VOSERO-776989 format. One record per residue (C-alpha): x, y, z; residue number from 0. Coordinates in steps of 0.5 Angstrom, whole numbers. Example, Ala and Ser with C-alpha at 12.3 -4.5 7.8 and 13.67 -1.06 7.14 Angstrom:
BEGIN
       x       y       z   num
      25      -9      16     0
      27      -2      14     1
END
This chain:
BEGIN
       x       y       z   num
     187     286     152     0
     182     291     151     1
     176     286     151     2
     179     283     157     3
     179     290     161     4
     172     291     158     5
     169     284     161     6
     172     285     168     7
     169     292     168     8
     162     290     166     9
     163     284     171    10
     165     289     177    11
     159     293     176    12
     154     288     177    13
     158     285     183    14
     152     281     186    15
     150     278     180    16
     157     276     178    17
     158     273     185    18
     152     269     184    19
     154     266     177    20
     161     265     179    21
     158     261     185    22
     153     257     181    23
     159     255     176    24
     164     253     182    25
     159     249     185    26
     157     245     178    27
     165     244     177    28
     166     242     184    29
     161     236     184    30
     164     234     177    31
     171     234     180    32
     168     230     186    33
     165     225     182    34
     171     225     177    35
     175     223     183    36
     171     217     185    37
     172     215     178    38
     179     216     178    39
     180     212     184    40
     176     206     181    41
     181     207     175    42
     187     207     179    43
     185     201     183    44
     183     197     177    45
     189     199     173    46
     195     197     178    47
     200     193     175    48
     199     187     179    49
     191     187     177    50
     193     182     171    51
     199     179     174    52
     197     176     180    53
     191     171     182    54
     187     172     188    55
     184     165     191    56
     177     165     195    57
     172     160     197    58
     167     158     192    59
     160     161     192    60
     162     166     198    61
     162     174     197    62
     164     177     204    63
     171     176     207    64
     168     174     213    65
     165     168     210    66
     171     165     206    67
     175     160     210    68
     180     156     206    69
     186     151     209    70
     192     155     210    71
     196     148     207    72
     193     150     200    73
     199     155     200    74
     204     149     199    75
     200     146     193    76
     200     153     190    77
     207     154     191    78
     208     147     187    79
     205     149     181    80
     209     152     175    81
     209     159     174    82
     208     161     181    83
     213     165     185    84
     209     165     191    85
     203     164     195    86
     201     168     201    87
     196     166     206    88
     192     172     208    89
     186     173     213    90
     182     179     212    91
     177     182     217    92
     172     188     216    93
     167     191     220    94
     162     192     215    95
     162     188     208    96
     156     193     205    97
     158     199     201    98
     160     205     206    99
     165     211     207   100
     168     209     213   101
     170     202     213   102
     176     199     217   103
     180     193     214   104
     185     189     217   105
     189     185     213   106
     193     179     216   107
     199     176     212   108
     206     173     214   109
     210     180     216   110
     216     178     213   111
     212     178     206   112
     209     185     207   113
     215     189     204   114
     215     183     198   115
     208     184     195   116
     207     191     197   117
     210     198     195   118
     210     201     202   119
     214     207     204   120
     214     208     212   121
     213     216     214   122
     213     214     221   123
     215     208     225   124
     220     203     223   125
     219     196     220   126
     223     192     226   127
     218     194     231   128
     212     191     226   129
     216     185     225   130
     218     184     232   131
     211     184     236   132
     205     180     233   133
     200     185     235   134
     203     191     232   135
     200     194     225   136
     202     199     220   137
     197     203     217   138
     196     207     211   139
     196     215     212   140
     189     216     210   141
     186     212     215   142
     191     215     220   143
     189     222     218   144
     181     220     218   145
     181     217     225   146
     187     221     228   147
     192     215     229   148
     199     216     230   149
     205     211     231   150
     205     208     239   151
     197     209     239   152
     193     203     240   153
     187     201     236   154
     181     197     237   155
     175     194     233   156
     171     187     235   157
     176     183     238   158
     182     186     236   159
     187     191     239   160
     193     193     235   161
     199     197     237   162
     201     202     231   163
     208     201     229   164
     208     205     223   165
     204     209     218   166
     206     208     210   167
     205     211     204   168
     203     207     197   169
     203     208     190   170
     196     205     190   171
     192     210     194   172
     187     205     196   173
     192     201     200   174
     193     208     204   175
     186     206     208   176
     188     199     210   177
     191     196     217   178
     196     191     215   179
     198     186     221   180
     200     179     223   181
     197     173     220   182
     197     169     226   183
     194     175     230   184
     188     175     226   185
     187     168     226   186
     187     167     233   187
     181     172     234   188
     174     170     236   189
     171     172     230   190
     175     167     226   191
     175     159     226   192
     182     159     229   193
     189     158     226   194
     190     154     220   195
     184     157     216   196
     185     164     212   197
     181     168     208   198
     184     168     201   199
     191     167     198   200
     195     172     193   201
     199     168     188   202
     205     172     185   203
     206     169     178   204
     212     170     174   205
     213     174     168   206
     211     169     163   207
     205     166     166   208
     198     165     163   209
     194     168     168   210
     187     166     165   211
     189     159     164   212
     193     158     171   213
     186     160     175   214
     182     155     172   215
     188     150     173   216
     188     152     181   217
     180     151     181   218
     181     144     178   219
     186     142     183   220
     182     144     189   221
     175     142     186   222
     175     135     190   223
     179     138     196   224
     176     140     203   225
     174     146     200   226
     173     149     193   227
     176     155     190   228
     174     161     186   229
     180     164     183   230
     181     170     179   231
     186     175     177   232
     187     181     182   233
     183     186     178   234
     177     181     176   235
     177     179     184   236
     176     187     186   237
     171     188     180   238
     167     183     183   239
     167     185     190   240
     165     192     188   241
     160     189     184   242
     154     194     183   243
     158     199     186   244
     163     200     180   245
     157     200     176   246
     154     206     180   247
     161     210     180   248
     161     209     172   249
     154     211     172   250
     155     217     176   251
     160     220     171   252
     154     222     167   253
     152     226     173   254
     158     229     173   255
     157     231     166   256
     150     233     167   257
     153     238     172   258
     157     241     166   259
     150     242     163   260
     147     245     168   261
     153     250     168   262
     152     251     161   263
     144     253     162   264
     146     257     168   265
     151     262     164   266
     147     262     158   267
     140     264     162   268
     144     269     166   269
     148     272     161   270
     142     273     156   271
     138     276     162   272
     144     281     163   273
     144     283     156   274
     136     285     156   275
     138     289     162   276
     144     292     158   277
     141     294     151   278
     141     301     152   279
     149     301     154   280
     150     296     148   281
     147     301     144   282
     151     307     146   283
     157     303     145   284
     155     301     138   285
     154     309     137   286
     161     310     139   287
     164     306     134   288
     164     299     137   289
     162     294     131   290
     158     288     132   291
     164     283     132   292
     167     287     138   293
     160     287     142   294
     160     280     140   295
     167     279     143   296
     166     283     149   297
     160     279     151   298
     163     272     150   299
     169     275     154   300
     165     276     160   301
     162     269     160   302
     168     266     159   303
     172     270     165   304
     166     268     169   305
     166     261     167   306
     174     261     168   307
     173     264     175   308
     167     259     177   309
     171     253     175   310
     178     255     178   311
     174     256     185   312
     170     249     184   313
     177     245     182   314
     181     248     188   315
     175     247     193   316
     174     240     190   317
     182     238     191   318
     182     241     198   319
     177     237     200   320
     180     230     197   321
     187     232     199   322
     186     234     206   323
     180     230     208   324
     182     223     205   325
     175     220     203   326
     174     213     201   327
     169     208     199   328
     169     201     201   329
     165     194     199   330
     167     187     201   331
     174     190     204   332
     176     193     197   333
     177     200     198   334
     176     206     193   335
     180     212     194   336
     178     219     192   337
     184     221     187   338
     185     228     186   339
     189     229     180   340
     192     235     175   341
     189     231     169   342
     182     232     172   343
     183     239     175   344
     185     241     168   345
     180     238     164   346
     175     241     169   347
     177     248     168   348
     178     247     160   349
     171     244     160   350
     168     250     164   351
     171     255     159   352
     169     251     153   353
     162     251     156   354
     162     258     158   355
     164     260     151   356
     159     256     148   357
     154     259     153   358
     156     266     151   359
     155     265     144   360
     147     266     143   361
     147     272     148   362
     153     275     144   363
     149     274     138   364
     143     277     140   365
     147     283     143   366
     151     284     136   367
     145     284     132   368
     140     288     136   369
     139     295     132   370
     142     301     137   371
     136     306     135   372
     131     301     137   373
     135     299     143   374
     135     307     145   375
     127     308     143   376
     126     302     148   377
     130     305     153   378
END
C-alpha cells in the first residue's frame, strides 16, 4: 500500500506529463479494442450454431445478391431430399455490394417462416401487423438506432418503401442490421425479375444430415436444370461473400497488437526520461534508507498505475463507442457487427497492465542501480 501511495504522489506531482502518458496509453488501448470488436463480430457471425447446419443455395458463378436469380420452384425439389427439413426462398436487396460501413440490406422471405428460422425478439411493435401487411418490415435495433427509425415510420430505398411493424433484438448481432420483409413484395420490385425468381434458398437440415455431402448432391441435382447452383454451408457462404474483407479483418488484429507495442514503447521511453530528471530525488530516497528493491518496485508501480488508468479509459471509451453508436461492416449483403465483450475488455486491461510492468522494468532497473553519490554530484 505504501508503494502505491508513493506511486500516486509521484504521478500527481507531474500532472501534465502523467496526463499525456495516460492519454497516449488510452488511445493505444482504444484502437486495440475497436479492432478487436471487428474481429469479435466476424467470429460471432461465423460461429453461429446454424453456420454449419444450414445450407445456402446460390446461383453458380455469381457474387452480389443482385446478380443471383434462381427459380422459386427449386424449393419444392429441395424439400423432397432426404435429411432436408425445409427450404426457404429468400430475396435479397442491397443498395451496395461493395464493402461499406453503411449498407441497407432488405431480406424478403415467407413471413410465416421468419420466426421459425431466426431467433428474433421484438422490442417494439407486434408480429401480427407484420404478417398482415405485405409492405411491412421488422428491423434490427442497430439499424433502427443508426437511421433513427421507429415503429410506424416508413423507410424508402430504391423502388421499395416499407412500413416498420417492429424492431427486434437477436442473439446474432449481425441480424440487427437487417430489414426483414415479405418475399413477394421484394419480388415485385422493379429491380428484380418479378415473381417466380429468388436470390437464394436457405436449407434447414435435420440433426443427422451430412451437410458437405448434401451440398454436392444439391448442385448435382440442378447441374442440368434451368439455372445451375452453388451450394455451401451458411458459414462458408458468408465467408466467401466477405472474401478479402475477412482476411483484412484478420490481418488488422496484427495492427491491434502493434498498438499495444506502441503503448510499451511510449511508457518505457517516457518513464526512462522521467527517471533521468528524478535522479536527485531518487538519490535522496536511497540516502534516507530506501533499498534498491524498494526503488525498483516504486518505479514499476508508477508505470503500472499509469498503464492501468490509460487502459481503463481506452476500454471504456471503445465500449461506449461500439455500444452507443452501433457500427457494422458489410459486403455483398453479409454484415459484420462490431461486438463489445467483457472478454475483450478484460483482455485489453490485462494487456495494458502487463505492457506497463514490462515497460517500467528497464527504467526501474536504471534507477535502482544508479549510485546515490554520483546522482547528487551530477545534480
